Structures are given as structure tokens and as C-alpha cells.
PDB file with SEQRES, HELIX, SHEET and CRYST1 records, atoms N, CA, C and O in Angstrom:
SEQRES   1 A   62  MET ARG ILE GLY GLY GLU THR ASN ILE ASN GLN MET LYS          
SEQRES   2 A   62  ALA GLY ALA VAL MET GLU PHE LEU PHE LEU VAL LEU PHE          
SEQRES   3 A   62  LEU ILE VAL LEU ALA VAL ALA GLY ALA THR GLY VAL THR          
SEQRES   4 A   62  ALA ASP SER ARG ASP SER ALA ASP TRP LYS PRO THR GLU          
SEQRES   5 A   62  ALA GLY ARG ARG TRP HIS SER ARG THR CYS                      
HELIX    1 AA1 ASN A    8  THR A   36  1                                  29    
HELIX    2 AA2 SER A   45  TRP A   48  5                                   4    
SHEET    1 AA1 2 THR A  51  GLU A  52  0                                        
SHEET    2 AA1 2 ARG A  55  ARG A  56 -1                                        
CRYST1    1.000    1.000    1.000  90.00  90.00  90.00 P 1           1          
ATOM      1  N   MET A   1     -91.291 135.822   0.424  1.00  0.00           N  
ATOM      2  CA  MET A   1     -91.327 135.739  -1.022  1.00  0.00           C  
ATOM      3  C   MET A   1     -90.539 136.905  -1.595  1.00  0.00           C  
ATOM      4  O   MET A   1     -90.724 138.056  -1.199  1.00  0.00           O  
ATOM      5  N   ARG A   2     -89.668 136.591  -2.524  1.00  0.00           N  
ATOM      6  CA  ARG A   2     -88.867 137.622  -3.161  1.00  0.00           C  
ATOM      7  C   ARG A   2     -89.546 138.102  -4.425  1.00  0.00           C  
ATOM      8  O   ARG A   2     -90.169 137.340  -5.165  1.00  0.00           O  
ATOM      9  N   ILE A   3     -89.400 139.379  -4.637  1.00  0.00           N  
ATOM     10  CA  ILE A   3     -89.963 139.974  -5.855  1.00  0.00           C  
ATOM     11  C   ILE A   3     -88.833 140.755  -6.522  1.00  0.00           C  
ATOM     12  O   ILE A   3     -88.081 141.454  -5.843  1.00  0.00           O  
ATOM     13  N   GLY A   4     -88.709 140.645  -7.820  1.00  0.00           N  
ATOM     14  CA  GLY A   4     -87.714 141.414  -8.535  1.00  0.00           C  
ATOM     15  C   GLY A   4     -86.599 140.583  -9.109  1.00  0.00           C  
ATOM     16  O   GLY A   4     -85.701 141.142  -9.740  1.00  0.00           O  
ATOM     17  N   GLY A   5     -86.602 139.294  -8.930  1.00  0.00           N  
ATOM     18  CA  GLY A   5     -85.625 138.426  -9.559  1.00  0.00           C  
ATOM     19  C   GLY A   5     -84.263 138.401  -8.912  1.00  0.00           C  
ATOM     20  O   GLY A   5     -83.327 137.863  -9.502  1.00  0.00           O  
ATOM     21  N   GLU A   6     -84.107 138.960  -7.723  1.00  0.00           N  
ATOM     22  CA  GLU A   6     -82.823 138.932  -7.022  1.00  0.00           C  
ATOM     23  C   GLU A   6     -82.623 137.547  -6.424  1.00  0.00           C  
ATOM     24  O   GLU A   6     -83.483 137.052  -5.696  1.00  0.00           O  
ATOM     25  N   THR A   7     -81.485 136.917  -6.730  1.00  0.00           N  
ATOM     26  CA  THR A   7     -81.207 135.578  -6.212  1.00  0.00           C  
ATOM     27  C   THR A   7     -79.944 135.597  -5.376  1.00  0.00           C  
ATOM     28  O   THR A   7     -79.194 136.573  -5.377  1.00  0.00           O  
ATOM     29  N   ASN A   8     -79.722 134.515  -4.672  1.00  0.00           N  
ATOM     30  CA  ASN A   8     -78.507 134.417  -3.856  1.00  0.00           C  
ATOM     31  C   ASN A   8     -77.253 134.438  -4.716  1.00  0.00           C  
ATOM     32  O   ASN A   8     -76.234 134.994  -4.308  1.00  0.00           O  
ATOM     33  N   ILE A   9     -77.314 133.841  -5.897  1.00  0.00           N  
ATOM     34  CA  ILE A   9     -76.158 133.822  -6.796  1.00  0.00           C  
ATOM     35  C   ILE A   9     -75.819 135.238  -7.245  1.00  0.00           C  
ATOM     36  O   ILE A   9     -74.647 135.611  -7.299  1.00  0.00           O  
ATOM     37  N   ASN A  10     -76.838 136.026  -7.567  1.00  0.00           N  
ATOM     38  CA  ASN A  10     -76.589 137.414  -7.965  1.00  0.00           C  
ATOM     39  C   ASN A  10     -75.997 138.216  -6.803  1.00  0.00           C  
ATOM     40  O   ASN A  10     -75.116 139.052  -7.007  1.00  0.00           O  
ATOM     41  N   GLN A  11     -76.475 137.963  -5.602  1.00  0.00           N  
ATOM     42  CA  GLN A  11     -75.944 138.658  -4.436  1.00  0.00           C  
ATOM     43  C   GLN A  11     -74.488 138.255  -4.190  1.00  0.00           C  
ATOM     44  O   GLN A  11     -73.663 139.093  -3.826  1.00  0.00           O  
ATOM     45  N   MET A  12     -74.175 136.973  -4.390  1.00  0.00           N  
ATOM     46  CA  MET A  12     -72.804 136.517  -4.206  1.00  0.00           C  
ATOM     47  C   MET A  12     -71.880 137.133  -5.242  1.00  0.00           C  
ATOM     48  O   MET A  12     -70.758 137.524  -4.920  1.00  0.00           O  
ATOM     49  N   LYS A  13     -72.341 137.222  -6.486  1.00  0.00           N  
ATOM     50  CA  LYS A  13     -71.538 137.837  -7.543  1.00  0.00           C  
ATOM     51  C   LYS A  13     -71.290 139.304  -7.247  1.00  0.00           C  
ATOM     52  O   LYS A  13     -70.174 139.797  -7.406  1.00  0.00           O  
ATOM     53  N   ALA A  14     -72.324 139.995  -6.820  1.00  0.00           N  
ATOM     54  CA  ALA A  14     -72.185 141.416  -6.506  1.00  0.00           C  
ATOM     55  C   ALA A  14     -71.221 141.611  -5.331  1.00  0.00           C  
ATOM     56  O   ALA A  14     -70.416 142.542  -5.333  1.00  0.00           O  
ATOM     57  N   GLY A  15     -71.307 140.736  -4.339  1.00  0.00           N  
ATOM     58  CA  GLY A  15     -70.405 140.822  -3.193  1.00  0.00           C  
ATOM     59  C   GLY A  15     -68.960 140.583  -3.599  1.00  0.00           C  
ATOM     60  O   GLY A  15     -68.057 141.270  -3.121  1.00  0.00           O  
ATOM     61  N   ALA A  16     -68.736 139.610  -4.481  1.00  0.00           N  
ATOM     62  CA  ALA A  16     -67.377 139.314  -4.941  1.00  0.00           C  
ATOM     63  C   ALA A  16     -66.817 140.476  -5.751  1.00  0.00           C  
ATOM     64  O   ALA A  16     -65.641 140.815  -5.618  1.00  0.00           O  
ATOM     65  N   VAL A  17     -67.641 141.081  -6.582  1.00  0.00           N  
ATOM     66  CA  VAL A  17     -67.197 142.227  -7.380  1.00  0.00           C  
ATOM     67  C   VAL A  17     -66.867 143.403  -6.475  1.00  0.00           C  
ATOM     68  O   VAL A  17     -65.863 144.082  -6.687  1.00  0.00           O  
ATOM     69  N   MET A  18     -67.694 143.652  -5.472  1.00  0.00           N  
ATOM     70  CA  MET A  18     -67.443 144.763  -4.545  1.00  0.00           C  
ATOM     71  C   MET A  18     -66.153 144.516  -3.754  1.00  0.00           C  
ATOM     72  O   MET A  18     -65.377 145.447  -3.535  1.00  0.00           O  
ATOM     73  N   GLU A  19     -65.921 143.286  -3.330  1.00  0.00           N  
ATOM     74  CA  GLU A  19     -64.713 142.958  -2.595  1.00  0.00           C  
ATOM     75  C   GLU A  19     -63.478 143.179  -3.467  1.00  0.00           C  
ATOM     76  O   GLU A  19     -62.482 143.735  -3.005  1.00  0.00           O  
ATOM     77  N   PHE A  20     -63.541 142.750  -4.715  1.00  0.00           N  
ATOM     78  CA  PHE A  20     -62.431 142.937  -5.644  1.00  0.00           C  
ATOM     79  C   PHE A  20     -62.185 144.419  -5.899  1.00  0.00           C  
ATOM     80  O   PHE A  20     -61.037 144.863  -5.904  1.00  0.00           O  
ATOM     81  N   LEU A  21     -63.245 145.184  -6.109  1.00  0.00           N  
ATOM     82  CA  LEU A  21     -63.093 146.618  -6.350  1.00  0.00           C  
ATOM     83  C   LEU A  21     -62.515 147.332  -5.133  1.00  0.00           C  
ATOM     84  O   LEU A  21     -61.714 148.257  -5.275  1.00  0.00           O  
ATOM     85  N   PHE A  22     -62.917 146.908  -3.943  1.00  0.00           N  
ATOM     86  CA  PHE A  22     -62.379 147.500  -2.724  1.00  0.00           C  
ATOM     87  C   PHE A  22     -60.879 147.225  -2.620  1.00  0.00           C  
ATOM     88  O   PHE A  22     -60.112 148.116  -2.255  1.00  0.00           O  
ATOM     89  N   LEU A  23     -60.457 146.008  -2.933  1.00  0.00           N  
ATOM     90  CA  LEU A  23     -59.040 145.655  -2.906  1.00  0.00           C  
ATOM     91  C   LEU A  23     -58.246 146.478  -3.916  1.00  0.00           C  
ATOM     92  O   LEU A  23     -57.171 146.988  -3.599  1.00  0.00           O  
ATOM     93  N   VAL A  24     -58.771 146.606  -5.124  1.00  0.00           N  
ATOM     94  CA  VAL A  24     -58.099 147.387  -6.166  1.00  0.00           C  
ATOM     95  C   VAL A  24     -58.002 148.851  -5.751  1.00  0.00           C  
ATOM     96  O   VAL A  24     -56.959 149.479  -5.930  1.00  0.00           O  
ATOM     97  N   LEU A  25     -59.073 149.391  -5.204  1.00  0.00           N  
ATOM     98  CA  LEU A  25     -59.066 150.784  -4.744  1.00  0.00           C  
ATOM     99  C   LEU A  25     -58.037 150.988  -3.637  1.00  0.00           C  
ATOM    100  O   LEU A  25     -57.328 151.995  -3.626  1.00  0.00           O  
ATOM    101  N   PHE A  26     -57.952 150.041  -2.707  1.00  0.00           N  
ATOM    102  CA  PHE A  26     -56.977 150.125  -1.621  1.00  0.00           C  
ATOM    103  C   PHE A  26     -55.552 150.124  -2.172  1.00  0.00           C  
ATOM    104  O   PHE A  26     -54.719 150.915  -1.729  1.00  0.00           O  
ATOM    105  N   LEU A  27     -55.266 149.247  -3.130  1.00  0.00           N  
ATOM    106  CA  LEU A  27     -53.935 149.199  -3.724  1.00  0.00           C  
ATOM    107  C   LEU A  27     -53.618 150.479  -4.494  1.00  0.00           C  
ATOM    108  O   LEU A  27     -52.476 150.940  -4.477  1.00  0.00           O  
ATOM    109  N   ILE A  28     -54.598 151.050  -5.160  1.00  0.00           N  
ATOM    110  CA  ILE A  28     -54.392 152.313  -5.876  1.00  0.00           C  
ATOM    111  C   ILE A  28     -54.087 153.438  -4.895  1.00  0.00           C  
ATOM    112  O   ILE A  28     -53.206 154.261  -5.145  1.00  0.00           O  
ATOM    113  N   VAL A  29     -54.810 153.477  -3.780  1.00  0.00           N  
ATOM    114  CA  VAL A  29     -54.556 154.504  -2.763  1.00  0.00           C  
ATOM    115  C   VAL A  29     -53.140 154.355  -2.211  1.00  0.00           C  
ATOM    116  O   VAL A  29     -52.446 155.354  -2.022  1.00  0.00           O  
ATOM    117  N   LEU A  30     -52.702 153.127  -1.951  1.00  0.00           N  
ATOM    118  CA  LEU A  30     -51.339 152.915  -1.468  1.00  0.00           C  
ATOM    119  C   LEU A  30     -50.301 153.344  -2.501  1.00  0.00           C  
ATOM    120  O   LEU A  30     -49.290 153.953  -2.152  1.00  0.00           O  
ATOM    121  N   ALA A  31     -50.545 153.033  -3.756  1.00  0.00           N  
ATOM    122  CA  ALA A  31     -49.612 153.408  -4.815  1.00  0.00           C  
ATOM    123  C   ALA A  31     -49.516 154.924  -4.951  1.00  0.00           C  
ATOM    124  O   ALA A  31     -48.420 155.462  -5.110  1.00  0.00           O  
ATOM    125  N   VAL A  32     -50.641 155.609  -4.892  1.00  0.00           N  
ATOM    126  CA  VAL A  32     -50.647 157.074  -5.005  1.00  0.00           C  
ATOM    127  C   VAL A  32     -49.944 157.691  -3.797  1.00  0.00           C  
ATOM    128  O   VAL A  32     -49.184 158.649  -3.944  1.00  0.00           O  
ATOM    129  N   ALA A  33     -50.192 157.147  -2.605  1.00  0.00           N  
ATOM    130  CA  ALA A  33     -49.535 157.668  -1.400  1.00  0.00           C  
ATOM    131  C   ALA A  33     -48.025 157.471  -1.487  1.00  0.00           C  
ATOM    132  O   ALA A  33     -47.260 158.355  -1.102  1.00  0.00           O  
ATOM    133  N   GLY A  34     -47.596 156.326  -1.987  1.00  0.00           N  
ATOM    134  CA  GLY A  34     -46.161 156.083  -2.134  1.00  0.00           C  
ATOM    135  C   GLY A  34     -45.530 156.974  -3.184  1.00  0.00           C  
ATOM    136  O   GLY A  34     -44.407 157.445  -3.005  1.00  0.00           O  
ATOM    137  N   ALA A  35     -46.241 157.210  -4.279  1.00  0.00           N  
ATOM    138  CA  ALA A  35     -45.705 158.035  -5.361  1.00  0.00           C  
ATOM    139  C   ALA A  35     -45.620 159.508  -4.959  1.00  0.00           C  
ATOM    140  O   ALA A  35     -44.733 160.219  -5.430  1.00  0.00           O  
ATOM    141  N   THR A  36     -46.511 159.969  -4.111  1.00  0.00           N  
ATOM    142  CA  THR A  36     -46.509 161.371  -3.708  1.00  0.00           C  
ATOM    143  C   THR A  36     -45.646 161.633  -2.489  1.00  0.00           C  
ATOM    144  O   THR A  36     -45.478 162.786  -2.090  1.00  0.00           O  
ATOM    145  N   GLY A  37     -45.090 160.577  -1.882  1.00  0.00           N  
ATOM    146  CA  GLY A  37     -44.207 160.767  -0.742  1.00  0.00           C  
ATOM    147  C   GLY A  37     -44.918 160.903   0.585  1.00  0.00           C  
ATOM    148  O   GLY A  37     -44.320 161.371   1.554  1.00  0.00           O  
ATOM    149  N   VAL A  38     -46.160 160.515   0.657  1.00  0.00           N  
ATOM    150  CA  VAL A  38     -46.910 160.608   1.906  1.00  0.00           C  
ATOM    151  C   VAL A  38     -46.421 159.560   2.901  1.00  0.00           C  
ATOM    152  O   VAL A  38     -46.493 159.771   4.112  1.00  0.00           O  
ATOM    153  N   THR A  39     -45.933 158.449   2.405  1.00  0.00           N  
ATOM    154  CA  THR A  39     -45.453 157.382   3.282  1.00  0.00           C  
ATOM    155  C   THR A  39     -44.073 157.728   3.805  1.00  0.00           C  
ATOM    156  O   THR A  39     -43.373 158.555   3.221  1.00  0.00           O  
ATOM    157  N   ALA A  40     -43.681 157.102   4.900  1.00  0.00           N  
ATOM    158  CA  ALA A  40     -42.374 157.359   5.496  1.00  0.00           C  
ATOM    159  C   ALA A  40     -41.742 156.033   5.881  1.00  0.00           C  
ATOM    160  O   ALA A  40     -42.439 155.070   6.198  1.00  0.00           O  
ATOM    161  N   ASP A  41     -40.432 155.990   5.853  1.00  0.00           N  
ATOM    162  CA  ASP A  41     -39.692 154.809   6.273  1.00  0.00           C  
ATOM    163  C   ASP A  41     -39.492 154.905   7.776  1.00  0.00           C  
ATOM    164  O   ASP A  41     -38.820 155.815   8.262  1.00  0.00           O  
ATOM    165  N   SER A  42     -40.069 153.973   8.507  1.00  0.00           N  
ATOM    166  CA  SER A  42     -39.995 154.034   9.967  1.00  0.00           C  
ATOM    167  C   SER A  42     -38.729 153.387  10.510  1.00  0.00           C  
ATOM    168  O   SER A  42     -38.494 153.425  11.718  1.00  0.00           O  
ATOM    169  N   ARG A  43     -37.916 152.800   9.658  1.00  0.00           N  
ATOM    170  CA  ARG A  43     -36.688 152.163  10.119  1.00  0.00           C  
ATOM    171  C   ARG A  43     -35.612 153.209  10.368  1.00  0.00           C  
ATOM    172  O   ARG A  43     -35.512 154.202   9.648  1.00  0.00           O  
ATOM    173  N   ASP A  44     -34.827 152.976  11.374  1.00  0.00           N  
ATOM    174  CA  ASP A  44     -33.681 153.849  11.615  1.00  0.00           C  
ATOM    175  C   ASP A  44     -32.406 153.028  11.440  1.00  0.00           C  
ATOM    176  O   ASP A  44     -32.466 151.865  11.041  1.00  0.00           O  
ATOM    177  N   SER A  45     -31.272 153.619  11.732  1.00  0.00           N  
ATOM    178  CA  SER A  45     -30.011 152.918  11.499  1.00  0.00           C  
ATOM    179  C   SER A  45     -29.868 151.686  12.377  1.00  0.00           C  
ATOM    180  O   SER A  45     -29.116 150.774  12.035  1.00  0.00           O  
ATOM    181  N   ALA A  46     -30.572 151.639  13.498  1.00  0.00           N  
ATOM    182  CA  ALA A  46     -30.474 150.486  14.387  1.00  0.00           C  
ATOM    183  C   ALA A  46     -30.991 149.224  13.717  1.00  0.00           C  
ATOM    184  O   ALA A  46     -30.562 148.123  14.064  1.00  0.00           O  
ATOM    185  N   ASP A  47     -31.890 149.361  12.775  1.00  0.00           N  
ATOM    186  CA  ASP A  47     -32.428 148.193  12.090  1.00  0.00           C  
ATOM    187  C   ASP A  47     -31.405 147.547  11.175  1.00  0.00           C  
ATOM    188  O   ASP A  47     -31.585 146.400  10.768  1.00  0.00           O  
ATOM    189  N   TRP A  48     -30.361 148.240  10.850  1.00  0.00           N  
ATOM    190  CA  TRP A  48     -29.406 147.729   9.878  1.00  0.00           C  
ATOM    191  C   TRP A  48     -28.097 147.277  10.509  1.00  0.00           C  
ATOM    192  O   TRP A  48     -27.200 146.832   9.793  1.00  0.00           O  
ATOM    193  N   LYS A  49     -27.960 147.376  11.828  1.00  0.00           N  
ATOM    194  CA  LYS A  49     -26.719 146.983  12.478  1.00  0.00           C  
ATOM    195  C   LYS A  49     -26.604 145.455  12.490  1.00  0.00           C  
ATOM    196  O   LYS A  49     -27.597 144.758  12.699  1.00  0.00           O  
ATOM    197  N   PRO A  50     -25.409 144.946  12.268  1.00  0.00           N  
ATOM    198  CA  PRO A  50     -25.238 143.488  12.261  1.00  0.00           C  
ATOM    199  C   PRO A  50     -25.401 142.887  13.654  1.00  0.00           C  
ATOM    200  O   PRO A  50     -25.288 143.591  14.658  1.00  0.00           O  
ATOM    201  N   THR A  51     -25.663 141.603  13.709  1.00  0.00           N  
ATOM    202  CA  THR A  51     -25.813 140.911  14.978  1.00  0.00           C  
ATOM    203  C   THR A  51     -24.837 139.750  15.040  1.00  0.00           C  
ATOM    204  O   THR A  51     -24.411 139.220  14.014  1.00  0.00           O  
ATOM    205  N   GLU A  52     -24.494 139.368  16.255  1.00  0.00           N  
ATOM    206  CA  GLU A  52     -23.673 138.188  16.509  1.00  0.00           C  
ATOM    207  C   GLU A  52     -24.443 137.307  17.472  1.00  0.00           C  
ATOM    208  O   GLU A  52     -24.682 137.697  18.615  1.00  0.00           O  
ATOM    209  N   ALA A  53     -24.834 136.126  17.025  1.00  0.00           N  
ATOM    210  CA  ALA A  53     -25.598 135.171  17.844  1.00  0.00           C  
ATOM    211  C   ALA A  53     -26.871 135.818  18.390  1.00  0.00           C  
ATOM    212  O   ALA A  53     -27.278 135.547  19.520  1.00  0.00           O  
ATOM    213  N   GLY A  54     -27.480 136.654  17.599  1.00  0.00           N  
ATOM    214  CA  GLY A  54     -28.737 137.279  18.003  1.00  0.00           C  
ATOM    215  C   GLY A  54     -28.589 138.536  18.823  1.00  0.00           C  
ATOM    216  O   GLY A  54     -29.585 139.186  19.142  1.00  0.00           O  
ATOM    217  N   ARG A  55     -27.366 138.894  19.172  1.00  0.00           N  
ATOM    218  CA  ARG A  55     -27.140 140.122  19.946  1.00  0.00           C  
ATOM    219  C   ARG A  55     -26.630 141.214  19.014  1.00  0.00           C  
ATOM    220  O   ARG A  55     -25.811 140.966  18.130  1.00  0.00           O  
ATOM    221  N   ARG A  56     -27.120 142.401  19.225  1.00  0.00           N  
ATOM    222  CA  ARG A  56     -26.755 143.517  18.372  1.00  0.00           C  
ATOM    223  C   ARG A  56     -25.285 143.880  18.544  1.00  0.00           C  
ATOM    224  O   ARG A  56     -24.784 143.978  19.664  1.00  0.00           O  
ATOM    225  N   TRP A  57     -24.609 144.076  17.430  1.00  0.00           N  
ATOM    226  CA  TRP A  57     -23.187 144.411  17.427  1.00  0.00           C  
ATOM    227  C   TRP A  57     -23.015 145.897  17.692  1.00  0.00           C  
ATOM    228  O   TRP A  57     -23.682 146.725  17.071  1.00  0.00           O  
ATOM    229  N   HIS A  58     -22.116 146.236  18.619  1.00  0.00           N  
ATOM    230  CA  HIS A  58     -21.835 147.642  18.942  1.00  0.00           C  
ATOM    231  C   HIS A  58     -20.426 147.966  18.468  1.00  0.00           C  
ATOM    232  O   HIS A  58     -19.480 147.229  18.745  1.00  0.00           O  
ATOM    233  N   SER A  59     -20.298 149.068  17.755  1.00  0.00           N  
ATOM    234  CA  SER A  59     -18.962 149.480  17.338  1.00  0.00           C  
ATOM    235  C   SER A  59     -18.233 150.093  18.518  1.00  0.00           C  
ATOM    236  O   SER A  59     -18.809 150.854  19.296  1.00  0.00           O  
ATOM    237  N   ARG A  60     -16.987 149.760  18.638  1.00  0.00           N  
ATOM    238  CA  ARG A  60     -16.178 150.290  19.741  1.00  0.00           C  
ATOM    239  C   ARG A  60     -15.201 151.297  19.141  1.00  0.00           C  
ATOM    240  O   ARG A  60     -14.437 150.968  18.233  1.00  0.00           O  
ATOM    241  N   THR A  61     -15.231 152.509  19.647  1.00  0.00           N  
ATOM    242  CA  THR A  61     -14.336 153.538  19.133  1.00  0.00           C  
ATOM    243  C   THR A  61     -13.016 153.554  19.890  1.00  0.00           C  
ATOM    244  O   THR A  61     -12.040 154.106  19.383  1.00  0.00           O  
ATOM    245  N   CYS A  62     -12.948 152.973  21.079  1.00  0.00           N  
ATOM    246  CA  CYS A  62     -11.713 152.985  21.897  1.00  0.00           C  
ATOM    247  C   CYS A  62     -10.980 151.692  21.760  1.00  0.00           C  
ATOM    248  O   CYS A  62      -9.925 151.513  22.368  1.00  0.00           O  
TER     249      CYS A  62                                                      
END                                                                             
């Protein structure tokens, strides 16, 4: 027997609100980290080299 008027619908609403707030907080943390420069670009120049038929193109100096 439940006492206090707590229902499944109220629990579902509270869970949905908490999930939404967690998502918003996560996005805010990412935005602040990006704005302060904490994040880093993990790509190097190799990621930008062109390919031919799926094989990486190598520049030939000779």
C-alpha cells in the first residue's frame, strides 16, 4: 500500500524531467569545454590526404 500520493505517472514524469535535465547539463558541459579550449582535435594531416580507389595517395618528391 502506498502512502503519500506518489503514483507511477508522477514517477514517470520525474524520470523524464531528470533525463532531460541530464542531457541539457551534458550539452552545457561540452559547450563550456569547447569554449575554454579543453577539447583537442585528434585528427592529423593523414586524415586529410586524398585517396585513389580507397588507397591513400602518397606524394612523390622524386
